[in-house]
N, CA, C and O atoms as a GROMACS GRO file, in nm:
protein
  316
    1UNK      N    1  14.570  10.893  25.047
    1UNK     CA    2  14.581  11.002  24.951
    1UNK      C    3  14.617  10.949  24.813
    1UNK      O    4  14.566  10.997  24.712
    2UNK      N    5  14.705  10.849  24.809
    2UNK     CA    6  14.746  10.793  24.680
    2UNK      C    7  14.628  10.728  24.610
    2UNK      O    8  14.615  10.738  24.488
    3UNK      N    9  14.541  10.662  24.687
    3UNK     CA   10  14.422  10.600  24.626
    3UNK      C   11  14.329  10.707  24.570
    3UNK      O   12  14.270  10.690  24.463
    4UNK      N   13  14.316  10.816  24.643
    4UNK     CA   14  14.230  10.925  24.597
    4UNK      C   15  14.283  10.985  24.467
    4UNK      O   16  14.205  11.020  24.378
    5UNK      N   17  14.414  10.997  24.456
    5UNK     CA   18  14.474  11.056  24.336
    5UNK      C   19  14.462  10.964  24.215
    5UNK      O   20  14.464  11.012  24.101
    6UNK      N   21  14.448  10.836  24.236
    6UNK     CA   22  14.433  10.744  24.124
    6UNK      C   23  14.292  10.743  24.068
    6UNK      O   24  14.271  10.703  23.953
    7UNK      N   25  14.194  10.786  24.148
    7UNK     CA   26  14.056  10.787  24.101
    7UNK      C   27  14.036  10.902  24.002
    7UNK      O   28  14.113  10.997  23.999
    8UNK      N   29  13.932  10.891  23.922
    8UNK     CA   30  13.901  10.997  23.823
    8UNK      C   31  13.866  11.127  23.893
    8UNK      O   32  13.906  11.235  23.849
    9UNK      N   33  13.790  11.118  24.002
    9UNK     CA   34  13.754  11.239  24.076
    9UNK      C   35  13.879  11.308  24.131
    9UNK      O   36  13.890  11.431  24.127
   10UNK      N   37  13.971  11.229  24.182
   10UNK     CA   38  14.095  11.284  24.236
   10UNK      C   39  14.178  11.352  24.129
   10UNK      O   40  14.236  11.458  24.152
   11UNK      N   41  14.184  11.292  24.012
   11UNK     CA   42  14.260  11.351  23.901
   11UNK      C   43  14.198  11.482  23.857
   11UNK      O   44  14.269  11.579  23.830
   12UNK      N   45  14.065  11.486  23.849
   12UNK     CA   46  13.997  11.609  23.808
   12UNK      C   47  14.018  11.719  23.912
   12UNK      O   48  14.040  11.835  23.877
   13UNK      N   49  14.011  11.681  24.039
   13UNK     CA   50  14.032  11.778  24.146
   13UNK      C   51  14.175  11.833  24.143
   13UNK      O   52  14.197  11.952  24.163
   14UNK      N   53  14.271  11.746  24.118
   14UNK     CA   54  14.411  11.788  24.116
   14UNK      C   55  14.442  11.879  23.998
   14UNK      O   56  14.531  11.964  24.007
   15UNK      N   57  14.369  11.863  23.888
   15UNK     CA   58  14.389  11.950  23.772
   15UNK      C   59  14.356  12.096  23.804
   15UNK      O   60  14.412  12.187  23.744
   16UNK      N   61  14.266  12.117  23.899
   16UNK     CA   62  14.227  12.253  23.936
   16UNK      C   63  14.339  12.328  24.007
   16UNK      O   64  14.339  12.451  24.011
   17UNK      N   65  14.434  12.253  24.063
   17UNK     CA   66  14.545  12.316  24.136
   17UNK      C   67  14.623  12.414  24.051
   17UNK      O   68  14.659  12.522  24.096
   18UNK      N   69  14.650  12.375  23.926
   18UNK     CA   70  14.732  12.462  23.843
   18UNK      C   71  14.663  12.594  23.811
   18UNK      O   72  14.728  12.693  23.779
   19UNK      N   73  14.530  12.594  23.819
   19UNK     CA   74  14.456  12.716  23.790
   19UNK      C   75  14.435  12.803  23.913
   19UNK      O   76  14.424  12.925  23.903
   20UNK      N   77  14.428  12.739  24.030
   20UNK     CA   78  14.392  12.815  24.149
   20UNK      C   79  14.508  12.840  24.244
   20UNK      O   80  14.512  12.944  24.309
   21UNK      N   81  14.600  12.747  24.256
   21UNK     CA   82  14.703  12.757  24.359
   21UNK      C   83  14.840  12.785  24.302
   21UNK      O   84  14.908  12.877  24.348
   22UNK      N   85  14.883  12.710  24.205
   22UNK     CA   86  15.023  12.713  24.165
   22UNK      C   87  15.060  12.829  24.073
   22UNK      O   88  15.173  12.878  24.081
   23UNK      N   89  14.972  12.874  23.987
   23UNK     CA   90  15.013  12.975  23.890
   23UNK      C   91  15.043  13.110  23.954
   23UNK      O   92  15.134  13.179  23.905
   24UNK      N   93  14.973  13.155  24.060
   24UNK     CA   94  15.014  13.283  24.118
   24UNK      C   95  15.158  13.282  24.171
   24UNK      O   96  15.231  13.379  24.155
   25UNK      N   97  15.198  13.171  24.234
   25UNK     CA   98  15.334  13.164  24.286
   25UNK      C   99  15.435  13.156  24.172
   25UNK      O  100  15.544  13.212  24.182
   26UNK      N  101  15.400  13.087  24.065
   26UNK     CA  102  15.488  13.084  23.949
   26UNK      C  103  15.503  13.221  23.887
   26UNK      O  104  15.613  13.259  23.846
   27UNK      N  105  15.393  13.294  23.878
   27UNK     CA  106  15.397  13.430  23.823
   27UNK      C  107  15.482  13.522  23.911
   27UNK      O  108  15.561  13.601  23.861
   28UNK      N  109  15.464  13.509  24.041
   28UNK     CA  110  15.539  13.594  24.133
   28UNK      C  111  15.688  13.564  24.123
   28UNK      O  112  15.770  13.656  24.124
   29UNK      N  113  15.723  13.437  24.113
   29UNK     CA  114  15.865  13.402  24.107
   29UNK      C  115  15.926  13.434  23.971
   29UNK      O  116  16.035  13.491  23.964
   30UNK      N  117  15.857  13.398  23.864
   30UNK     CA  118  15.916  13.411  23.730
   30UNK      C  119  15.900  13.553  23.675
   30UNK      O  120  15.999  13.616  23.636
   31UNK      N  121  15.778  13.603  23.671
   31UNK     CA  122  15.752  13.731  23.604
   31UNK      C  123  15.782  13.852  23.691
   31UNK      O  124  15.829  13.954  23.642
   32UNK      N  125  15.756  13.840  23.821
   32UNK     CA  126  15.783  13.953  23.910
   32UNK      C  127  15.921  13.945  23.972
   32UNK      O  128  15.965  14.040  24.037
   33UNK      N  129  15.989  13.833  23.953
   33UNK     CA  130  16.128  13.821  23.994
   33UNK      C  131  16.154  13.806  24.143
   33UNK      O  132  16.263  13.837  24.190
   34UNK      N  133  16.054  13.760  24.217
   34UNK     CA  134  16.074  13.744  24.361
   34UNK      C  135  16.130  13.605  24.390
   34UNK      O  136  16.054  13.509  24.408
   35UNK      N  137  16.260  13.595  24.393
   35UNK     CA  138  16.327  13.469  24.427
   35UNK      C  139  16.374  13.470  24.571
   35UNK      O  140  16.390  13.365  24.634
   36UNK      N  141  16.397  13.589  24.623
   36UNK     CA  142  16.436  13.602  24.764
   36UNK      C  143  16.391  13.739  24.811
   36UNK      O  144  16.374  13.832  24.731
   37UNK      N  145  16.372  13.751  24.940
   37UNK     CA  146  16.328  13.878  24.995
   37UNK      C  147  16.447  13.972  25.013
   37UNK      O  148  16.558  13.930  25.042
   38UNK      N  149  16.420  14.099  24.995
   38UNK     CA  150  16.526  14.199  25.002
   38UNK      C  151  16.537  14.262  25.140
   38UNK      O  152  16.630  14.338  25.168
   39UNK      N  153  16.441  14.230  25.227
   39UNK     CA  154  16.439  14.289  25.361
   39UNK      C  155  16.468  14.182  25.466
   39UNK      O  156  16.470  14.062  25.437
   40UNK      N  157  16.489  14.229  25.587
   40UNK     CA  158  16.512  14.138  25.700
   40UNK      C  159  16.404  14.160  25.804
   40UNK      O  160  16.350  14.270  25.819
   41UNK      N  161  16.375  14.055  25.876
   41UNK     CA  162  16.275  14.064  25.982
   41UNK      C  163  16.139  14.020  25.932
   41UNK      O  164  16.103  14.041  25.816
   42UNK      N  165  16.063  13.958  26.022
   42UNK     CA  166  15.934  13.902  25.983
   42UNK      C  167  15.839  14.010  25.934
   42UNK      O  168  15.774  13.992  25.831
   43UNK      N  169  15.830  14.121  26.005
   43UNK     CA  170  15.737  14.227  25.965
   43UNK      C  171  15.774  14.286  25.829
   43UNK      O  172  15.686  14.310  25.746
   44UNK      N  173  15.901  14.308  25.806
   44UNK     CA  174  15.944  14.364  25.678
   44UNK      C  175  15.919  14.267  25.563
   44UNK      O  176  15.879  14.309  25.454
   45UNK      N  177  15.942  14.139  25.587
   45UNK     CA  178  15.918  14.039  25.483
   45UNK      C  179  15.769  14.030  25.454
   45UNK      O  180  15.729  14.017  25.338
   46UNK      N  181  15.686  14.036  25.558
   46UNK     CA  182  15.540  14.035  25.537
   46UNK      C  183  15.498  14.154  25.451
   46UNK      O  184  15.419  14.140  25.358
   47UNK      N  185  15.552  14.271  25.482
   47UNK     CA  186  15.519  14.390  25.404
   47UNK      C  187  15.565  14.378  25.260
   47UNK      O  188  15.492  14.416  25.168
   48UNK      N  189  15.684  14.326  25.240
   48UNK     CA  190  15.736  14.308  25.104
   48UNK      C  191  15.649  14.211  25.025
   48UNK      O  192  15.616  14.236  24.910
   49UNK      N  193  15.612  14.099  25.089
   49UNK     CA  194  15.529  14.000  25.020
   49UNK      C  195  15.390  14.056  24.991
   49UNK      O  196  15.333  14.028  24.886
   50UNK      N  197  15.335  14.135  25.083
   50UNK     CA  198  15.205  14.198  25.059
   50UNK      C  199  15.210  14.291  24.938
   50UNK      O  200  15.117  14.294  24.858
   51UNK      N  201  15.318  14.366  24.923
   51UNK     CA  202  15.332  14.453  24.806
   51UNK      C  203  15.339  14.373  24.677
   51UNK      O  204  15.281  14.413  24.576
   52UNK      N  205  15.410  14.261  24.680
   52UNK     CA  206  15.419  14.175  24.562
   52UNK      C  207  15.282  14.117  24.529
   52UNK      O  208  15.244  14.109  24.412
   53UNK      N  209  15.207  14.076  24.632
   53UNK     CA  210  15.073  14.022  24.610
   53UNK      C  211  14.979  14.127  24.553
   53UNK      O  212  14.897  14.097  24.466
   54UNK      N  213  14.990  14.249  24.602
   54UNK     CA  214  14.909  14.358  24.547
   54UNK      C  215  14.942  14.379  24.401
   54UNK      O  216  14.852  14.397  24.318
   55UNK      N  217  15.069  14.377  24.367
   55UNK     CA  218  15.111  14.392  24.228
   55UNK      C  219  15.053  14.280  24.142
   55UNK      O  220  15.003  14.306  24.032
   56UNK      N  221  15.061  14.157  24.190
   56UNK     CA  222  15.007  14.043  24.116
   56UNK      C  223  14.856  14.060  24.096
   56UNK      O  224  14.805  14.042  23.986
   57UNK      N  225  14.785  14.094  24.203
   57UNK     CA  226  14.639  14.108  24.195
   57UNK      C  227  14.598  14.221  24.101
   57UNK      O  228  14.500  14.207  24.028
   58UNK      N  229  14.670  14.331  24.103
   58UNK     CA  230  14.638  14.441  24.012
   58UNK      C  231  14.665  14.402  23.867
   58UNK      O  232  14.591  14.443  23.777
   59UNK      N  233  14.770  14.325  23.844
   59UNK     CA  234  14.800  14.278  23.709
   59UNK      C  235  14.690  14.187  23.658
   59UNK      O  236  14.648  14.197  23.543
   60UNK      N  237  14.643  14.097  23.744
   60UNK     CA  238  14.533  14.007  23.706
   60UNK      C  239  14.407  14.087  23.679
   60UNK      O  240  14.337  14.063  23.580
   61UNK      N  241  14.377  14.183  23.766
   61UNK     CA  242  14.258  14.266  23.749
   61UNK      C  243  14.266  14.345  23.619
   61UNK      O  244  14.167  14.356  23.547
   62UNK      N  245  14.381  14.401  23.590
   62UNK     CA  246  14.401  14.478  23.467
   62UNK      C  247  14.380  14.389  23.345
   62UNK      O  248  14.320  14.432  23.246
   63UNK      N  249  14.428  14.266  23.351
   63UNK     CA  250  14.409  14.173  23.240
   63UNK      C  251  14.263  14.136  23.222
   63UNK      O  252  14.216  14.122  23.108
   64UNK      N  253  14.191  14.119  23.332
   64UNK     CA  254  14.049  14.083  23.322
   64UNK      C  255  13.965  14.199  23.273
   64UNK      O  256  13.857  14.179  23.216
   65UNK      N  257  14.012  14.320  23.293
   65UNK     CA  258  13.940  14.438  23.244
   65UNK      C  259  13.970  14.464  23.098
   65UNK      O  260  13.919  14.560  23.040
   66UNK      N  261  14.051  14.381  23.038
   66UNK     CA  262  14.083  14.399  22.897
   66UNK      C  263  14.184  14.509  22.874
   66UNK      O  264  14.194  14.563  22.764
   67UNK      N  265  14.258  14.544  22.976
   67UNK     CA  266  14.362  14.648  22.969
   67UNK      C  267  14.306  14.780  22.917
   67UNK      O  268  14.375  14.856  22.849
   68UNK      N  269  14.180  14.805  22.950
   68UNK     CA  270  14.118  14.930  22.907
   68UNK      C  271  14.083  15.013  23.030
   68UNK      O  272  13.980  14.990  23.094
   69UNK      N  273  14.167  15.105  23.063
   69UNK     CA  274  14.141  15.196  23.173
   69UNK      C  275  14.141  15.338  23.119
   69UNK      O  276  14.231  15.378  23.045
   70UNK      N  277  14.040  15.412  23.158
   70UNK     CA  278  14.033  15.552  23.117
   70UNK      C  279  14.111  15.636  23.217
   70UNK      O  280  14.103  15.616  23.338
   71UNK      N  281  14.184  15.730  23.165
   71UNK     CA  282  14.260  15.820  23.250
   71UNK      C  283  14.163  15.923  23.307
   71UNK      O  284  14.110  16.006  23.234
   72UNK      N  285  14.141  15.918  23.438
   72UNK     CA  286  14.045  16.009  23.499
   72UNK      C  287  14.103  16.149  23.520
   72UNK      O  288  14.028  16.243  23.547
   73UNK      N  289  14.234  16.162  23.508
   73UNK     CA  290  14.297  16.291  23.531
   73UNK      C  291  14.319  16.370  23.402
   73UNK      O  292  14.356  16.488  23.406
   74UNK      N  293  14.298  16.306  23.288
   74UNK     CA  294  14.316  16.375  23.162
   74UNK      C  295  14.461  16.393  23.121
   74UNK      O  296  14.490  16.470  23.029
   75UNK      N  297  14.552  16.323  23.188
   75UNK     CA  298  14.694  16.342  23.157
   75UNK      C  299  14.739  16.255  23.040
   75UNK      O  300  14.837  16.287  22.973
   76UNK      N  301  14.668  16.146  23.015
   76UNK     CA  302  14.702  16.059  22.903
   76UNK      C  303  14.815  15.963  22.928
   76UNK      O  304  14.850  15.884  22.840
   77UNK      N  305  14.874  15.966  23.048
   77UNK     CA  306  14.984  15.874  23.075
   77UNK      C  307  14.943  15.757  23.164
   77UNK      O  308  15.022  15.666  23.187
   78UNK      N  309  14.821  15.758  23.214
   78UNK     CA  310  14.774  15.650  23.301
   78UNK      C  311  14.743  15.528  23.214
   78UNK      O  312  14.641  15.524  23.146
   79UNK      N  313  14.830  15.431  23.219
   79UNK     CA  314  14.815  15.306  23.144
   79UNK      C  315  14.801  15.337  22.998
   79UNK      O  316  14.787  15.245  22.916
   0.00000   0.00000   0.00000
């Protein structure tokens, strides 16, 4: 593995990690504040983490849409 990382191909491949793997966890920990789980039990922790992941994915989707969402209900408070 160390030899692979020293090659140019290995370095280029490793650069992709920060874009694909590491930044979602950094965002979840830093911006969403998930440093520890608030629930107990495997099922509850899974549910809590799924909610955090949904929040992260919706935030990313909203950013990619240019933060332009039309309020379909006409209330004017949706985003």
